[in-house]
C-alpha positions as a Markdown table, in Angstrom:
| # | Residue | x | y | z |
|---|---|---|---|---|
| 1 | Unk | -27.0 | -8.4 | -43.0 |
| 2 | Unk | -25.0 | -10.2 | -40.3 |
| 3 | Unk | -25.7 | -13.4 | -38.7 |
| 4 | Unk | -26.7 | -13.7 | -35.1 |
| 5 | Unk | -24.2 | -15.9 | -33.2 |
| 6 | Unk | -24.5 | -17.2 | -29.6 |
| 7 | Unk | -21.2 | -18.1 | -27.8 |
| 8 | Unk | -21.3 | -21.7 | -25.9 |
| 9 | Unk | -21.0 | -19.9 | -22.9 |
| 10 | Unk | -24.0 | -17.6 | -23.4 |
| 11 | Unk | -25.9 | -20.9 | -24.6 |
| 12 | Unk | -24.6 | -22.9 | -21.4 |
| 13 | Unk | -26.1 | -19.9 | -19.3 |
| 14 | Unk | -29.3 | -19.7 | -21.1 |
| 15 | Unk | -30.0 | -23.5 | -20.8 |
| 16 | Unk | -29.0 | -23.4 | -17.2 |
| 17 | Unk | -31.4 | -20.7 | -16.4 |
| 18 | Unk | -34.0 | -22.5 | -18.5 |
| 19 | Unk | -34.6 | -19.5 | -20.5 |
| 20 | Unk | -37.2 | -19.4 | -23.4 |
| 21 | Unk | -35.2 | -20.8 | -26.1 |
| 22 | Unk | -35.5 | -23.5 | -28.6 |
| 23 | Unk | -32.1 | -25.4 | -29.7 |
| 24 | Unk | -32.4 | -27.0 | -33.2 |
| 25 | Unk | -29.6 | -29.7 | -33.9 |
| 26 | Unk | -29.0 | -29.9 | -37.6 |
| 27 | Unk | -26.5 | -32.7 | -37.4 |
| 28 | Unk | -27.0 | -36.2 | -39.1 |
| 29 | Unk | -28.3 | -39.0 | -37.0 |
| 30 | Unk | -25.0 | -40.7 | -36.8 |
| 31 | Unk | -23.4 | -37.7 | -35.3 |
| 32 | Unk | -25.8 | -37.6 | -32.5 |
| 33 | Unk | -25.5 | -41.3 | -31.9 |
| 34 | Unk | -21.7 | -40.9 | -31.9 |
| 35 | Unk | -21.4 | -37.7 | -29.8 |
| 36 | Unk | -24.8 | -37.1 | -27.9 |
| 37 | Unk | -26.8 | -34.0 | -28.0 |
| 38 | Unk | -27.8 | -31.0 | -25.9 |
| 39 | Unk | -30.5 | -31.8 | -23.6 |
| 40 | Unk | -33.6 | -30.4 | -24.7 |
| 41 | Unk | -32.7 | -29.9 | -28.4 |
| 42 | Unk | -34.8 | -30.6 | -31.3 |
| 43 | Unk | -33.3 | -32.7 | -34.0 |
| 44 | Unk | -34.0 | -31.5 | -37.7 |
| 45 | Unk | -31.2 | -32.7 | -40.0 |
| 46 | Unk | -29.9 | -29.9 | -42.3 |
| 47 | Unk | -31.4 | -31.7 | -45.5 |
| 48 | Unk | -34.6 | -31.8 | -43.9 |
| 49 | Unk | -34.7 | -28.3 | -42.2 |
| 50 | Unk | -36.2 | -26.4 | -45.1 |
| 51 | Unk | -39.1 | -28.6 | -45.4 |
| 52 | Unk | -39.7 | -28.2 | -41.7 |
| 53 | Unk | -39.3 | -24.5 | -41.3 |
| 54 | Unk | -43.0 | -24.2 | -40.4 |
| 55 | Unk | -42.7 | -26.8 | -37.5 |
| 56 | Unk | -39.8 | -24.8 | -35.6 |
| 57 | Unk | -41.3 | -24.0 | -32.3 |
| 58 | Unk | -41.3 | -20.4 | -31.4 |
| 59 | Unk | -39.1 | -18.9 | -28.5 |
| 60 | Unk | -37.2 | -16.4 | -27.5 |
| 61 | Unk | -34.4 | -17.6 | -29.4 |
| 62 | Unk | -33.9 | -20.2 | -32.0 |
| 63 | Unk | -30.3 | -21.5 | -31.8 |
| 64 | Unk | -29.3 | -23.7 | -34.8 |
| 65 | Unk | -26.1 | -25.9 | -34.2 |
| 66 | Unk | -24.1 | -28.6 | -36.2 |
| 67 | Unk | -20.9 | -30.1 | -35.1 |
| 68 | Unk | -18.6 | -27.0 | -35.6 |
| 69 | Unk | -20.7 | -24.1 | -36.5 |
| 70 | Unk | -20.3 | -24.1 | -40.3 |
| 71 | Unk | -23.3 | -26.0 | -41.5 |
| 72 | Unk | -25.5 | -23.8 | -39.1 |
| 73 | Unk | -24.0 | -20.8 | -40.6 |
| 74 | Unk | -24.6 | -21.9 | -44.1 |
| 75 | Unk | -28.1 | -22.7 | -43.1 |
| 76 | Unk | -28.8 | -19.2 | -41.8 |
| 77 | Unk | -27.0 | -17.7 | -44.9 |
| 78 | Unk | -29.3 | -19.6 | -47.1 |
| 79 | Unk | -32.3 | -18.4 | -45.1 |
| 80 | Unk | -31.1 | -14.7 | -45.6 |
| 81 | Unk | -30.7 | -15.2 | -49.4 |
| 82 | Unk | -34.4 | -16.6 | -49.4 |
| 83 | Unk | -35.9 | -14.0 | -47.3 |
| 84 | Unk | -36.5 | -16.9 | -44.7 |
| 85 | Unk | -34.2 | -15.6 | -41.7 |
| 86 | Unk | -35.8 | -14.1 | -38.5 |
| 87 | Unk | -34.2 | -11.8 | -36.1 |
| 88 | Unk | -34.5 | -14.5 | -33.3 |
| 89 | Unk | -32.5 | -17.0 | -35.1 |
| 90 | Unk | -28.9 | -17.6 | -34.1 |
| 91 | Unk | -26.0 | -20.2 | -35.1 |
| 92 | Unk | -24.0 | -21.6 | -32.2 |
| 93 | Unk | -20.4 | -20.4 | -32.5 |
| 94 | Unk | -18.1 | -23.5 | -32.6 |
| 95 | Unk | -21.0 | -25.7 | -32.6 |
| 96 | Unk | -21.8 | -28.8 | -30.5 |
| 97 | Unk | -18.0 | -29.6 | -30.1 |
| 98 | Unk | -17.2 | -26.2 | -28.5 |
| 99 | Unk | -20.6 | -26.5 | -26.2 |
| 100 | Unk | -19.6 | -29.9 | -25.4 |
| 101 | Unk | -16.3 | -29.0 | -24.2 |
| 102 | Unk | -17.6 | -26.5 | -21.6 |
| 103 | Unk | -19.9 | -29.2 | -19.7 |
């Protein structure tokens, strides 16, 4: 099974068009304090995510992101290995840094 990946350009368009999308920021608190966040994103640190999967809002797409994309890919791979992965889960390619460079 391959991971669903969304590009920073695609995510930017979805956010601007106000599409039915939920963005889950899995970075640590200090990263958000230092670098900011994507407007409307929900913050669930990676270490807490597994305990809060039932709280993830349902949307057309659920986009997980970290700073560079590696942690969000790791969490989706973990979900695949544990049969928790859903078809509408995506990882942001390049993470917050790539998205931030667009805006």
